[in-house]
VEXDREN-2710 file (C-alpha; in Angstrom, 1 decimal):
% VEXDREN-2710
k/r/px/py/pz
1/MET/38.9/115.0/69.8
2/THR/40.2/116.6/73.0
3/THR/43.2/115.3/74.8
4/VAL/43.9/116.7/78.3
5/LEU/46.9/116.3/80.6
6/GLY/45.9/116.7/84.3
7/VAL/48.4/117.5/87.0
8/HIS/48.1/117.4/90.8
9/CYS/50.7/119.3/92.8
10/GLY/50.7/118.4/96.4
11/HIS/51.1/115.3/98.6
12/GLU/50.3/112.2/96.6
13/ALA/51.2/114.1/93.4
14/SER/50.0/112.5/90.2
15/CYS/49.4/113.0/86.5
16/ALA/46.6/111.7/84.2
17/VAL/45.6/111.8/80.5
18/VAL/41.9/112.0/79.5
19/ARG/40.8/111.9/75.9
20/ASP/37.1/112.7/75.1
21/GLY/36.0/111.7/78.6
22/VAL/38.0/108.5/78.7
23/VAL/41.0/108.1/81.0
24/LEU/43.9/106.8/79.0
25/ALA/46.5/106.7/81.8
26/ALA/47.1/107.9/85.3
27/ILE/50.3/107.5/87.5
28/GLN/51.1/108.6/91.0
29/GLN/54.5/110.2/91.5
30/GLU/55.4/107.7/94.3
31/ARG/55.4/104.8/91.7
32/VAL/58.2/106.5/89.8
33/THR/60.3/108.0/92.6
34/ARG/59.7/105.0/94.9
35/ALA/59.0/107.3/97.9
36/LYS/55.6/106.5/99.4
37/TYR/53.0/109.4/99.3
38/ASP/55.6/111.5/97.4
39/GLY/54.7/114.9/96.2
40/GLN/55.5/118.6/96.2
41/GLU/53.4/121.8/96.1
42/CYS/54.7/123.0/92.8
43/LEU/55.3/122.0/89.2
44/SER/58.5/119.9/89.4
45/ASN/60.5/117.6/87.2
46/ARG/59.7/114.9/89.7
47/LEU/56.1/114.8/88.4
48/PRO/55.5/111.7/86.2
49/VAL/54.6/113.7/83.1
50/PRO/56.8/111.7/80.7
51/GLU/55.7/108.5/82.2
52/VAL/52.0/109.2/81.9
53/LEU/52.3/110.4/78.4
54/ALA/54.2/107.3/77.5
55/ALA/51.6/105.1/79.2
56/ALA/48.9/106.9/77.1
57/ASP/51.0/106.4/74.0
58/ILE/51.1/110.2/73.2
59/SER/53.5/113.1/73.2
60/LEU/53.0/116.6/74.6
61/THR/52.3/117.9/71.1
62/ASP/49.2/115.7/71.1
63/VAL/47.8/117.4/74.2
64/ASP/45.1/120.1/73.6
65/VAL/44.7/121.3/77.2
66/ILE/46.9/121.1/80.4
67/VAL/45.1/121.5/83.7
68/SER/46.9/121.7/87.0
69/SER/45.7/122.0/90.6
70/PHE/47.9/123.4/93.4
71/GLN/46.8/122.0/96.7
72/ALA/48.8/124.4/99.0
73/ALA/49.0/127.6/97.0
74/GLY/47.9/130.7/99.0
75/PRO/47.0/134.2/97.8
76/SER/50.0/136.6/98.2
77/ALA/52.1/133.6/99.5
78/VAL/53.8/132.4/96.4
79/GLY/57.6/132.4/96.1
80/LEU/60.6/131.8/98.3
81/GLN/60.3/128.2/99.4
82/ARG/56.8/127.9/98.0
83/PRO/57.0/128.6/94.2
84/LEU/54.4/127.5/91.7
85/PHE/57.1/125.9/89.6
86/THR/60.8/125.1/90.1
87/ALA/63.4/127.1/88.2
88/ASP/64.4/124.0/86.2
89/PHE/60.9/122.7/85.5
90/ALA/61.1/121.5/81.9
91/HIS/58.1/119.2/81.2
92/PHE/56.1/122.1/79.7
93/ASP/56.0/125.9/79.8
94/PRO/53.8/126.9/82.8
95/PHE/52.7/129.9/80.8
96/ASP/51.7/127.9/77.8
97/GLU/48.3/129.1/76.6
98/ARG/47.0/125.5/76.9
99/HIS/47.7/125.5/80.6
100/PHE/44.8/126.2/83.1
101/VAL/44.4/125.9/86.9
102/VAL/41.4/124.6/88.8
103/SER/40.5/124.6/92.4
104/HIS/40.9/121.5/94.6
105/HIS/37.4/120.5/95.5
106/LEU/36.1/121.1/92.0
107/ALA/38.8/118.7/90.7
108/HIS/37.8/116.1/93.4
109/ALA/34.2/116.4/92.2
110/ALA/35.1/116.0/88.6
111/CYS/37.2/112.9/89.3
112/SER/34.3/111.0/90.9
113/ALA/31.5/112.3/88.7
114/GLY/33.6/111.8/85.5
115/LEU/34.2/108.2/86.3
116/SER/30.8/107.4/87.6
117/GLY/28.8/107.1/84.4
118/PHE/26.0/109.2/85.9
119/GLY/24.5/111.8/83.6
120/ALA/23.3/113.7/86.7
121/SER/24.0/113.2/90.4
122/ALA/24.8/114.8/93.8
123/VAL/28.5/115.1/94.5
124/LEU/29.9/115.3/98.0
125/VAL/33.6/116.3/98.6
126/SER/35.1/116.2/102.0
127/ASP/38.8/116.4/103.1
128/SER/41.0/118.2/105.7
129/ALA/41.7/121.2/103.5
130/GLY/41.3/122.2/99.9
131/THR/42.1/125.4/98.0
132/SER/42.6/128.6/100.0
133/SER/41.3/131.7/98.3
134/ARG/40.0/135.2/99.1
135/ASP/36.4/134.5/98.2
136/GLY/36.1/130.7/98.7
137/ARG/34.8/130.2/95.2
138/ASP/35.8/127.6/92.6
139/PHE/37.9/128.7/89.7
140/HIS/39.0/127.4/86.3
141/GLU/41.3/129.9/84.7
142/PRO/44.5/130.2/82.6
143/PHE/47.7/129.7/84.5
144/ALA/48.9/133.2/83.7
145/GLU/45.8/134.7/85.4
146/PHE/46.1/132.4/88.4
147/PHE/49.8/133.3/88.7
148/ALA/49.1/137.0/88.5
149/ARG/46.2/136.8/91.1
150/TYR/48.2/134.7/93.6
151/THR/51.4/136.7/93.4
152/ALA/49.7/140.1/93.5
153/ASP/50.1/142.7/96.3
154/ASP/46.7/141.8/97.7
155/THR/45.4/144.1/100.4
156/GLU/42.4/141.9/101.3
157/SER/42.6/140.1/104.6
158/GLY/39.9/137.4/104.3
159/MET/40.9/133.8/103.6
160/PHE/38.6/130.8/103.0
161/THR/39.9/127.2/102.9
162/GLU/37.6/124.5/101.5
163/LEU/36.5/121.8/104.0
164/ARG/33.4/120.3/102.5
165/SER/31.5/120.9/99.2
166/VAL/28.2/119.8/97.7
167/TYR/27.6/120.0/93.9
168/ARG/24.9/119.2/91.5
169/PHE/26.5/117.5/88.5
170/ASP/24.7/117.4/85.1
171/ALA/26.2/116.4/81.8
172/GLY/29.7/117.8/82.5
173/ARG/28.6/120.9/84.4
174/PHE/29.0/121.5/88.2
175/GLU/26.8/123.8/90.3
176/LEU/28.1/124.5/93.8
177/LEU/25.2/124.4/96.2
178/ALA/26.9/124.4/99.6
179/ARG/30.4/124.8/101.0
180/ASP/31.9/124.7/104.5
181/TYR/35.2/126.2/105.3
182/ALA/38.0/125.2/107.7
183/GLU/38.6/127.3/110.8
184/PRO/42.1/128.6/111.2
185/HIS/43.8/127.2/114.3
186/ASN/47.3/127.1/115.6
187/GLN/46.9/123.4/116.7
188/PRO/45.1/121.7/113.8
189/ASP/46.4/118.3/114.8
190/VAL/44.4/118.4/118.0
191/TYR/41.5/120.7/117.2
192/MET/38.5/118.9/115.7
193/GLN/36.3/120.6/113.1
194/GLY/34.9/117.8/110.9
195/GLU/35.0/114.2/109.9
196/ALA/38.4/114.5/108.2
197/SER/40.3/116.2/111.0
198/LEU/38.6/113.9/113.6
199/TYR/39.9/110.7/111.9
200/ASP/43.3/112.2/110.8
201/ASN/44.1/113.6/114.3
202/VAL/43.2/110.5/116.2
203/ALA/45.1/108.2/113.8
204/ARG/48.2/110.3/114.1
205/TYR/48.0/110.2/117.9
206/LEU/47.4/106.5/118.3
207/PHE/50.0/105.4/115.7
208/ARG/52.5/108.3/116.1
209/LYS/52.8/108.8/112.4
210/GLU/51.2/110.2/109.3
211/HIS/49.0/108.2/106.9
212/ALA/47.7/105.8/109.6
213/HIS/44.0/106.1/108.6
214/GLY/43.9/102.5/107.3
215/GLN/45.3/101.2/110.6
216/LEU/42.7/103.2/112.6
217/MET/40.0/101.8/110.4
218/ALA/41.2/98.2/111.0
219/LEU/41.7/98.9/114.8
220/ALA/38.1/100.0/115.0
221/GLY/37.0/96.5/114.0
222/ILE/38.8/94.7/116.8
223/PRO/36.4/93.5/119.6
224/PHE/37.3/94.7/123.1
225/SER/35.9/93.4/126.5
226/ASP/36.5/96.2/129.0
227/ALA/34.2/99.2/129.3
228/ALA/34.9/101.8/126.6
229/ARG/36.7/104.9/127.7
230/LEU/35.1/107.0/124.9
231/SER/31.7/107.1/123.3
232/THR/30.2/108.7/120.2
233/SER/28.3/111.1/122.4
234/ASP/31.6/112.3/123.9
235/ILE/32.8/113.2/120.5
236/LEU/29.6/114.5/118.8
237/ALA/27.1/117.0/120.1
238/PRO/23.6/116.4/118.8
239/GLY/22.0/118.7/116.3
240/THR/21.7/119.4/112.6
241/PRO/24.5/119.2/111.6
242/PRO/26.0/117.2/114.5
243/ARG/29.0/119.1/115.9
244/VAL/32.3/117.7/116.7
245/ARG/33.0/118.5/120.3
246/ASN/36.4/119.6/121.7
247/GLY/37.7/119.0/125.2
248/TRP/37.6/115.2/125.1
249/GLN/41.1/114.8/123.6
250/GLN/42.8/114.1/126.9
251/LEU/43.4/110.4/126.0
252/ARG/46.3/108.1/126.8
253/ALA/47.6/106.0/124.0
254/HIS/49.0/102.6/124.8
255/PRO/52.2/101.1/123.3
256/ASP/50.1/98.3/121.8
257/PRO/47.4/99.9/119.6
258/VAL/45.1/96.9/120.3
259/ALA/44.6/98.3/123.8
260/ASP/43.1/101.4/122.2
261/ALA/40.5/99.6/120.1
262/ASP/37.7/101.2/122.2
263/ILE/38.9/104.7/121.2
264/ALA/39.1/103.7/117.5
265/ALA/35.6/102.2/117.6
266/ALA/34.1/105.4/119.1
267/VAL/35.9/107.6/116.6
268/GLN/34.8/105.4/113.7
269/ASP/31.2/105.5/114.8
270/ALA/31.3/109.3/115.2
271/PHE/33.0/109.6/111.8
272/THR/30.3/107.5/110.2
273/ASP/27.5/109.6/111.7
274/LEU/29.1/112.7/110.3
275/VAL/29.6/111.5/106.7
276/VAL/26.1/110.0/106.7
277/HIS/24.6/113.4/107.7
278/GLN/26.6/115.1/104.9
279/ALA/25.4/112.6/102.4
280/ARG/21.8/113.1/103.4
281/ARG/22.4/116.8/103.0
282/ALA/23.9/116.4/99.6
283/VAL/21.0/114.4/98.1
284/GLU/18.4/116.7/99.7
285/LEU/20.1/119.8/98.3
286/THR/20.5/118.4/94.8
287/GLY/17.3/116.5/94.6
288/GLN/19.3/113.6/93.3
289/ARG/19.2/110.0/94.5
290/ARG/22.6/109.1/93.0
291/ILE/25.7/110.4/94.8
292/CYS/29.4/110.6/93.9
293/CYS/31.9/111.0/96.7
294/ALA/35.5/112.3/96.7
295/GLY/38.2/113.3/99.1
296/GLY/40.4/111.2/101.3
297/VAL/37.4/110.8/103.7
298/PHE/35.9/108.3/101.3
299/LEU/38.7/105.7/101.6
300/ASN/36.8/104.8/104.8
301/LEU/34.8/101.6/104.2
302/ALA/32.4/101.8/107.1
303/GLY/31.4/105.3/106.2
304/ASN/30.9/104.4/102.5
305/THR/28.9/101.4/103.4
306/ALA/26.6/103.4/105.6
307/ILE/26.0/106.0/102.9
308/ALA/25.3/103.3/100.3
309/GLY/22.6/101.8/102.6
310/LEU/20.7/105.1/103.1
311/ASP/17.0/105.0/102.0
312/GLN/17.6/108.3/100.1
313/VAL/20.4/106.8/98.0
314/ASP/19.7/104.6/95.0
315/ASP/23.3/104.4/93.8
316/MET/26.7/105.5/95.1
317/TYR/30.0/105.9/93.3
318/VAL/33.4/106.1/94.9
319/PRO/36.4/106.0/92.5
320/SER/39.5/103.9/93.1
321/CYS/41.3/107.2/93.9
322/PRO/39.0/109.4/96.1
323/HIS/42.2/110.7/97.8
324/ASP/44.3/113.6/96.5
325/ALA/46.0/111.5/93.8
326/GLY/42.6/111.5/92.0
327/ILE/42.9/115.3/91.6
328/SER/44.9/114.8/88.3
329/ILE/42.0/112.8/86.8
330/GLY/39.5/115.4/87.9
331/ALA/41.6/118.2/86.5
332/ALA/41.8/116.4/83.2
333/PHE/38.0/115.9/83.1
334/LEU/37.5/119.6/83.8
335/GLY/39.8/120.4/80.9
336/TYR/37.6/118.2/78.7
337/TYR/34.4/119.6/80.0
338/GLY/35.7/123.2/79.5
339/HIS/37.1/122.6/76.0
340/ASP/34.2/120.6/74.5
341/PRO/30.9/122.5/74.2
342/ALA/29.0/119.1/74.3
343/PRO/31.0/116.7/76.5
344/VAL/30.0/113.1/76.4
345/VAL/29.3/111.3/79.6
346/ARG/30.9/107.8/79.4
347/GLY/29.9/104.6/81.1
348/ARG/30.9/103.8/84.7
349/VAL/34.6/103.0/85.2
350/ARG/35.2/99.8/87.1
351/SER/38.8/99.2/86.2
352/ASP/41.8/101.0/87.8
353/PHE/44.6/99.6/85.5
354/LEU/45.8/102.9/84.3
355/GLY/49.5/102.8/85.0
356/ARG/52.6/101.5/83.3
357/HIS/52.7/98.0/81.8
358/ALA/54.5/95.3/83.8
359/GLU/58.1/94.7/82.6
360/GLU/58.6/91.4/80.8
361/ILE/60.4/88.9/83.0
362/SER/62.2/86.5/80.8
363/VAL/63.2/83.0/81.8
364/ASP/66.9/84.0/81.7
365/ILE/66.4/87.0/84.0
366/ALA/64.3/84.9/86.4
367/ALA/66.8/82.0/86.3
368/ARG/69.7/84.3/87.3
369/GLN/67.8/85.0/90.6
370/GLY/67.1/81.3/91.2
371/PHE/63.6/81.1/89.8
372/HIS/62.4/78.3/87.5
373/GLU/59.3/77.8/85.4
374/ALA/56.6/75.9/87.1
375/VAL/54.8/75.2/83.8
376/SER/56.7/73.8/80.8
377/MET/56.6/76.0/77.7
378/PRO/55.0/76.3/75.3
379/ALA/51.8/76.6/77.2
380/THR/48.6/78.5/76.8
381/THR/47.6/81.2/79.2
382/GLU/44.8/79.0/80.4
383/LYS/47.2/76.3/81.3
384/VAL/49.4/78.7/83.2
385/LEU/46.3/79.9/85.1
386/TYR/45.2/76.4/85.8
387/HIS/48.5/75.6/87.4
388/ALA/48.4/78.9/89.4
389/ALA/44.9/78.1/90.6
390/GLN/45.9/74.5/91.6
391/SER/48.9/75.9/93.5
392/LEU/46.6/78.4/95.3
393/VAL/44.0/75.7/96.2
394/ASP/46.9/73.6/97.5
395/GLY/47.9/76.4/99.9
396/ALA/50.6/78.3/98.0
397/ILE/51.0/82.1/98.1
398/VAL/51.3/83.6/94.6
399/ALA/52.5/87.1/93.7
400/ARG/50.7/88.5/90.6
401/TYR/52.7/90.9/88.4
402/GLY/51.3/91.6/85.0
403/GLY/49.3/94.0/82.9
404/ARG/49.0/97.7/83.7
405/ALA/49.6/98.9/87.2
406/GLU/46.7/100.1/89.4
407/PHE/46.5/103.9/89.8
408/GLY/44.8/104.1/93.2
409/PRO/46.2/103.0/96.6
410/ARG/44.7/99.5/96.5
411/ALA/46.1/96.5/94.6
412/LEU/43.3/95.0/92.5
413/GLY/44.9/92.0/90.9
414/ASN/47.8/93.2/88.7
415/ARG/50.2/94.0/91.5
416/SER/48.9/91.6/94.2
417/ILE/49.8/88.9/96.6
418/LEU/47.2/86.1/96.5
419/CYS/46.2/83.0/98.5
420/HIS/43.2/80.9/98.9
421/PRO/41.2/81.3/102.1
422/VAL/40.6/77.6/102.6
423/GLY/43.7/76.0/101.0
424/CYS/46.2/78.3/102.7
425/ARG/46.4/77.6/106.4
426/ASP/46.7/80.8/108.6
427/ALA/46.4/82.9/105.4
428/ARG/45.8/86.2/107.0
429/SER/48.7/85.8/109.4
430/ARG/51.0/84.6/106.7
431/LEU/50.2/87.6/104.4
432/ASN/50.6/90.1/107.3
433/THR/54.0/88.6/108.1
434/ILE/55.1/88.9/104.5
435/LYS/53.9/92.5/104.5
436/GLY/55.6/93.2/107.8
437/ARG/52.5/94.6/109.4
438/GLN/50.4/94.1/112.5
439/TRP/48.7/90.7/112.9
440/TRP/45.3/92.3/113.2
441/ARG/45.3/94.0/109.8
442/PRO/42.6/92.8/107.4
443/VAL/43.0/91.3/103.9
444/ALA/40.6/91.5/101.0
445/PRO/38.6/88.7/99.4
446/ILE/38.2/88.8/95.6
447/VAL/35.1/87.2/94.1
448/ARG/33.4/87.1/90.7
449/MET/30.4/89.4/90.5
450/GLU/28.1/86.5/89.9
451/ASP/29.3/84.8/93.1
452/VAL/29.3/87.7/95.5
453/ASP/25.7/87.2/96.7
454/THR/26.3/83.5/97.3
455/TYR/29.0/84.2/99.9
456/PHE/28.6/87.8/101.1
457/VAL/26.0/90.5/102.0
458/GLY/26.6/94.0/100.9
459/PRO/26.4/96.5/98.1
460/ALA/25.8/95.2/94.5
461/GLU/29.4/95.7/93.4
462/SER/32.7/96.8/94.9
463/PRO/35.4/96.8/92.2
464/PHE/37.8/99.0/94.3
465/MET/37.3/97.5/97.8
466/ASN/35.5/100.6/98.9
467/PHE/32.8/98.9/101.0
468/ASN/32.4/96.5/103.9
469/PHE/30.5/93.2/103.5
470/THR/29.4/90.5/105.9
471/VAL/29.8/86.8/105.1
472/ARG/26.7/84.7/105.0
473/PRO/26.4/82.6/108.1
474/GLU/26.7/79.3/106.3
475/TYR/30.1/80.3/105.0
476/ARG/31.5/82.2/108.0
477/GLU/33.6/79.3/109.3
478/LEU/34.9/78.4/105.9
479/LEU/35.9/81.9/105.0
480/THR/37.3/82.9/108.4
481/GLU/40.7/83.8/107.0
482/ALA/39.2/86.3/104.5
483/LEU/37.4/88.2/107.3
484/HIS/38.4/90.9/109.7
485/LEU/38.1/90.3/113.4
486/ASP/34.6/92.0/113.5
487/GLY/33.3/89.6/110.8
488/THR/33.4/92.2/108.0
489/ALA/35.2/91.8/104.7
490/ARG/36.5/94.4/102.3
491/VAL/35.3/92.6/99.2
492/GLN/36.5/93.2/95.7
493/THR/34.2/92.1/92.9
494/VAL/35.5/91.3/89.4
495/THR/34.0/90.8/86.0
496/ALA/35.4/89.4/82.8
497/ALA/35.3/92.8/81.1
498/ASP/36.9/94.9/83.8
499/ASN/39.4/92.5/85.4
500/PRO/39.9/89.7/82.9
501/HIS/43.0/88.0/84.3
502/MET/41.7/87.8/87.8
503/TYR/38.3/86.7/86.6
504/ARG/39.8/83.8/84.6
505/LEU/42.0/82.8/87.6
506/LEU/38.9/82.6/89.8
507/CYS/37.1/80.5/87.1
508/GLN/40.0/78.1/87.2
509/VAL/39.7/77.9/91.0
510/ALA/36.0/77.2/90.6
511/ASP/36.6/74.5/88.0
512/LEU/38.9/72.7/90.6
513/GLY/35.9/72.5/92.9
514/ALA/37.2/75.0/95.4
515/VAL/35.4/78.0/96.8
516/PRO/35.9/80.6/94.1
517/VAL/37.3/83.3/96.4
518/LEU/40.9/84.5/96.7
519/ILE/42.5/86.7/99.3
520/ASN/44.4/89.7/98.0
521/THR/46.8/92.2/99.4
522/SER/49.2/94.6/97.7
523/LEU/52.5/93.6/96.2
524/ASN/54.9/95.7/98.3
525/GLY/56.8/95.6/101.6
526/PRO/56.4/98.0/104.6
527/GLY/56.8/101.7/103.9
528/GLU/57.1/101.4/100.1
529/PRO/54.7/102.0/97.2
530/ILE/53.3/99.1/95.2
531/LEU/56.1/97.5/93.2
532/GLU/56.6/98.5/89.6
533/SER/59.8/97.0/88.3
534/GLY/60.5/93.4/87.4
535/ASP/63.7/93.4/89.4
536/ASP/62.0/94.7/92.5
537/VAL/59.3/92.1/92.2
538/LEU/61.8/89.2/91.8
539/GLY/63.7/90.5/94.8
540/PHE/60.6/90.8/96.9
541/VAL/59.4/87.3/96.1
542/ARG/62.8/85.8/96.6
543/ARG/63.3/87.1/100.1
544/THR/59.7/86.6/101.4
545/ALA/57.5/83.5/101.9
546/VAL/55.9/83.9/98.5
547/ASP/55.9/80.6/96.6
548/PHE/55.2/81.5/93.0
549/LEU/55.3/84.6/90.7
550/LEU/52.5/84.8/88.1
551/SER/53.0/87.0/85.1
552/ASP/50.8/87.4/82.1
553/SER/52.2/84.4/80.4
554/ARG/54.4/82.4/82.9
555/LEU/54.3/80.9/86.4
556/PHE/57.7/81.0/88.1
557/ALA/58.5/78.9/91.2
558/SER/60.4/80.9/93.8
559/PRO/63.9/79.7/94.8
560/ASP/64.6/78.1/98.1
561/LYS/64.0/80.6/100.8
562/PRO/66.7/82.2/102.8
563/ASP/66.7/82.0/106.6
564/VAL/63.8/84.4/106.9
565/VAL/63.0/85.9/110.3
566/THR/60.6/88.6/111.4
567/VAL/62.2/91.2/113.7
568/ARG/61.4/94.3/115.7
569/PRO/63.5/96.7/117.7
570/LYS/64.0/95.7/121.3
571/PRO/61.7/97.7/123.7
572/GLY/63.4/101.0/124.4
573/ALA/65.6/100.9/121.4
574/VAL/65.7/104.1/119.2
575/LEU/66.1/104.4/115.5
576/ALA/68.1/107.4/114.3
577/THR/69.6/108.8/111.1
578/PHE/72.6/111.2/110.8
579/GLY/74.0/113.2/107.9
580/SER/72.6/113.5/104.4
581/GLY/73.1/112.2/100.9
582/SER/75.9/109.7/100.5
583/ASP/77.1/110.3/104.0
584/GLN/73.8/109.5/105.7
585/LYS/74.0/106.9/108.4
586/TYR/71.3/104.7/110.0
587/VAL/71.6/103.4/113.5
588/ILE/69.7/101.6/116.3
589/SER/70.7/102.5/119.8
590/ASP/69.9/101.8/123.5
591/VAL/71.5/102.9/126.7
592/ASP/74.6/100.8/126.0
593/GLY/75.4/102.3/122.6
594/ALA/74.6/102.5/119.0
595/GLU/75.1/100.2/116.0
596/PRO/74.8/100.8/112.3
597/MET/72.0/99.1/110.3
598/ASP/71.0/98.6/106.7
599/ARG/69.0/101.5/105.2
600/ASP/66.2/99.3/103.8
601/LEU/65.7/97.6/107.2
602/PHE/65.8/101.0/108.9
603/LEU/63.1/102.4/106.6
604/SER/61.0/99.3/107.0
605/LEU/61.0/99.5/110.8
606/CYS/60.2/103.2/110.6
607/GLY/57.1/102.4/108.6
608/GLU/55.9/99.3/110.4
609/PRO/56.5/97.7/113.8
610/THR/58.2/94.6/112.3
611/ALA/60.2/93.6/109.2
612/THR/60.8/90.3/107.5
613/VAL/64.4/89.8/106.6
614/ASP/67.1/87.2/105.9
615/ARG/68.9/86.5/109.1
616/HIS/72.2/86.6/107.2
617/GLU/71.7/90.0/105.6
618/PRO/74.2/92.8/106.6
619/HIS/73.8/93.8/110.2
620/VAL/70.8/91.6/111.0
621/GLY/72.7/88.7/112.6
622/THR/74.9/91.1/114.7
623/LEU/71.9/93.2/115.8
624/LEU/70.1/90.0/116.9
625/GLU/73.1/88.7/118.8
626/MET/73.4/92.1/120.6
627/GLY/69.7/92.1/121.4
628/LEU/69.0/95.4/119.6
629/LEU/66.7/93.5/117.3
630/VAL/64.4/90.7/118.7
631/GLU/62.5/88.0/116.8
632/HIS/58.8/88.7/116.6
END
C-alpha cells in the first residue's frame, strides 16, 4: 500500500492525498484561508497540509511519499523574496528523504490521466506558463537534488518555460512526444503567443481584473446586432499550426462589457480553433483516440465541447480541476506511479467530493440565528428530501450544505444554491442577484444521467460541468431559465453512485410530476471561495433571498429577510483602501469627499459590479443617502 501527499505551491495552492491510485482527499488553500485563489510560490504553513491529512483520516507518519511542484521556481533564482520554503515551515521537513519534486506539466498530465480510468490515452496540457528550466525537460527528483540544482551557481544562459505539452500515457507511464515553449516578452499581458495568453489577456483587459475567464466565456455567448469589430481571421493567421497574430490589440473596451460581446465572441472562436488543432495534433502523435486534457485552458466549455466532437476522438476526459489546483492530485499520482513498480489504473472518477465534511448544524445553533425546521423530527432523509423537492417545485430557492466539499472550482451539489427552472420565476436573474454578479451570467442545469438525452443534446456525460449542451427544441421554452443567452447550457449529469444526495433529490422532483431538472450555482458570495463553515452558510442564507437550507438530515426555513437591496458604486466613485493590518481603512470617494465603508461590502464591490446587502447594515444607509452607493 502506497500513500502519497501531493503539494502544489503557486496560485490556487492545494494539497491532496492518493493511496494506491485512489484520491482520498484534496483541498484548495483558499477554502481554509478564505482568500479566493490563494497561494504562494513556496512551502508555507498556509498550505492545507493538516486539513487534507485529517480529511483523509491519516497522519504524516502514514505517508510513504511526499511530492511537491513549484510553479514559479527558476534556476539560479531561489532565495530572497522567492524561497522554496519559509523559515518557519513546519508541516514536514523539506529535505525529508520521502520528499520529491516534479515539473508542472507532468503533474497536470498525471492529474487528468490518473482520474480518467484510461489504461492508455493521449494527454494534452496547455496553460500560460509551466515549469522554467535550463533544458525544458520533465523531472521527478528528490527535493534535495532539486534544491541543489536550482540554487547552484549556474553559468548556463538558456531558459525554457513550458507552454504546451503532448504525452502518451500508458499504465502509469508518461512519454513526452511534443512540447512548445513560451517566448520571453516584457509585455506578456498584451503579447499573444497561444490559446492561454489570448484568452487571459483579453479577459483582463475587458474586465480590468484577474481571473475573469469565466466572465469572458459567458460574454462570448451574448448575441449582438451590430457589425463585429473583430473577427477570427483578425486574430489567427492560417497555417499548421494556426498562428496567433499580433497587432490587432488596439481595442476600446466599453464600461458595460455587454457592448464588447463581439470581441468576446471572436476571441472565443479563435481560442476554440487553437485548442481543436492542438487536440488533433495530440491524438495523431500518440495514435490514441482517447484524450485527457489539463491546464486552466480546459475550464473553457466551448473548447472542450469542440474537442469532444472531433471525429478523431472517441472519448475525452477533463477532470473537475484542470486548473493549477489539480497539480497536487497529479503530484500525488506521480508519487504513486514512481513508488509502485506495477501501479493499478483505477476506474474513471466522476465525483469531486474530496474536501472536508460539512459541519453539523444543530437545531439550537440554527434557531439562535432565526431559522426553524421546515420538517418535523424525527423524519427520514427521504421525507426531508421530499419536502425540499416540493419547496423547489413551488418556486423556492434552496441552499445545499452537506457531505464533503467539492475540490474543484465548481459547486456540484454539496455546496450549492438550487432552484427549479420552471417553478422558480426569473430563476437565473434571482440567482445572479443573490450572487451579486452580472445579469447575463449563466447558471447550470443538473439532470440525472438517464434523463440527459431527453432534454439536452451534447456529450454522453458531464459530471463536472465541463461541456456545453443545447436543449432539445420541444423543451426550449420550458427550460429557458436554465439556458445561457445563446441557447447553450453547462449541464451537470449525476448518478446514484457518484452524487447520491443530488440524484435522490432529483428523483423526488420527478415523483412530484415536475421536470427532473434543477438549476445550480455555487454557495458563496462575490469575491469569496465556496463556503465551508456552518456559521458562514447560516449567515449567507440569512442575509440573501435564499428560502431554505438543506443539510444531510434537516431542512431549515430561513428567517424573515432583512431589508435587502442590491447596490453598486455611483458612476465615477472610487474605492480605495489605506493602511494595513488592524489600521486598514476602506473608503468610497467622489469629487465631494470620501466616506468609510464596511470591509466586506468593499471587498464584494471590488470583486463584482454589485453587492446584495441589508439596507440597515453599517454604512450602507448613509452611503445610499449620500448617493455614493446607488440601488441597482
